[in-house]
N, C-alpha and C positions, 0 to 999 in steps of 0.2 A: 618656564616652569608650568604655565597653563597647558602647553602642548603635552608635556609629560603626564600631567594630571588627566587630561582628556584621553590619552592612550591607555593609562591604567584603568580608568573608568570603563572604557570600551572592553578591555580584557575581562574585567570583573563581570560586566553584563553578559559577555559571551560565556563565561564560566557558569553563571547562574542559569542561563538557558540550557547549557549542556547538562547540568545537574537535574534540572526539571525534566529534560528529555529522558535521561536514563532512569529517573524515578518513575516516570510513566511506563517505561518499558519493563520495569520489574514487577508490575502488576500481573496478576494471573492472566494467562493466555486463554481467554474464552470470551465468547460473546455474551451479551446480556440475556437474561431469561425473557426479555421483551422482544427479542428477535434480532435478525441480522441488520436491518435498516437502522434502528436506534443505536445499535452497537457501533456501526461504522460512522454514523453521524457524530456520536460522542467522541470517538477516536479522532476524527478529522477536525473537530473543534480545537484540539490541542496542537495540531501541526503548525499553525501560524505562530503560536507562542514559542515553539522550539526554534524556528528559523525564519519567521517572517514571510514564508511562502503563501501566496494566494491560493485558496483551495475552493473548488467547486464540486458539489456532489449532486448527481441527478439519479433518480430512481423512476423507472417506468415498467409496469404500473406501480403505484404507491403501495400496493398490498402484497408485495413479494414476501413470502414466508417459507422458511425451511425448518426441518426438525433440528433439534439442538445439536446433534452430532455434525450434521452438514453445515449448520450455521457456524459452529466453532472452527471447522476446517476452512471455510471460506474466510472467516475473520482472520485466521492466521495468514492466509494468502494476502489479504489486504494489508496487515501489519508489515509483513516482509516486503511487499512491493513498495510501500511508502517509506520504509526504512532505507531501502536501496536508493530511492529518489533522494532522501535527505543526505545519506552518506556519500553518494557518488555523482549525482546528476548536476549539481550546481544550478538547480532549476529555480525559477521564480513563480511558476504557475504549475498547479497540479489539478488534474481533472479526474474524477472518479465517477464512473457510470455503472449502475447495476440495473439490468433490464431482463425482461422475459422476451425471448425472440419469437418470431412468427412460428417457429417449429416447436415452441414450448420449452425450449432450453433456458437456463439461467446464464447470463453472460455478464462478467465483470471486466471492465476496462479501467486500467490505471494509466494515465498519460501525463507526461511532463514536457516542459519546454527546455530541458537541460542540454548538456553536451552530448548526449547519446552514448551508446555503448558499441564497442567493436564486435564483429562476429566472433573473433577469437575469445573475447571475454564471455560471450553468451555460451559458448561451448566448453569453456575452461572447467575442468573437474574441480578446481578450487573455488568456483563461484557457488558457494554453499547456498546462498539465498535463492538463486535461480533454481538450483537442484531441488531445494525444499519446496518451492512453489510448484514446480513441475510434478513432483511426487504427490503433493497434496491434491493437485488437479486430477491426477490419476485415481486417487482415493475416491474422488467424487464421480468417477466414471467419465471424466471429461478430458479436454485438451488444454494445453498451455502454449501460447505463442508470444514471441517478443518481436516487435517491429522497431527498428531503430536505424537512423542515419547519423553518423558522427556529426555533432554540431547542430542537429535538428531535433533533439528530444527522443524520447522512448515511449512506447506504449506496450503494456502487457495485456493480453486477453486470455481469460479463462472462461471456457464454456462447458457446461455439463447439463445432463438431463435433470429436469426439475424433480422428478420422482425416481429415486433409485436408492438401493441400500448401499451404504458406504463399504468400501473394502478396507479392512484393517489388518 
């Protein structure tokens, strides 16, 4: 009887985390007026609550600032990248790095220690999340790359010029 109770309790806890996760995803898709860094920080604070994954976020330099339109686009890429990790990767570790490169570009890296993704899935026309991230990177005038080895995690990299008018 205790074993059944424990199993039911675990299922209820999973259901609660799932509802919290979807509730967070129904919020408006935009970054905070405070900027991209606080928006990503606040979003990443929720990830461990949804699935227990350990999250690390690093920003170099700390004063990265983008106009609101570019910040919103980058934030959507962050959301989609992390949702893909949660949905598919079976990861326990998530690292997000936002930095200004030596060439003056902005670079976002989202990396996990999950099961990886096959080359077929990366190029699959039904991989809507990947397509969306690639298109959003293009809106920023940048590039989108995925590096993955099945069983060894995945990293996505978006790099774009710091100053540029968005393409809509």
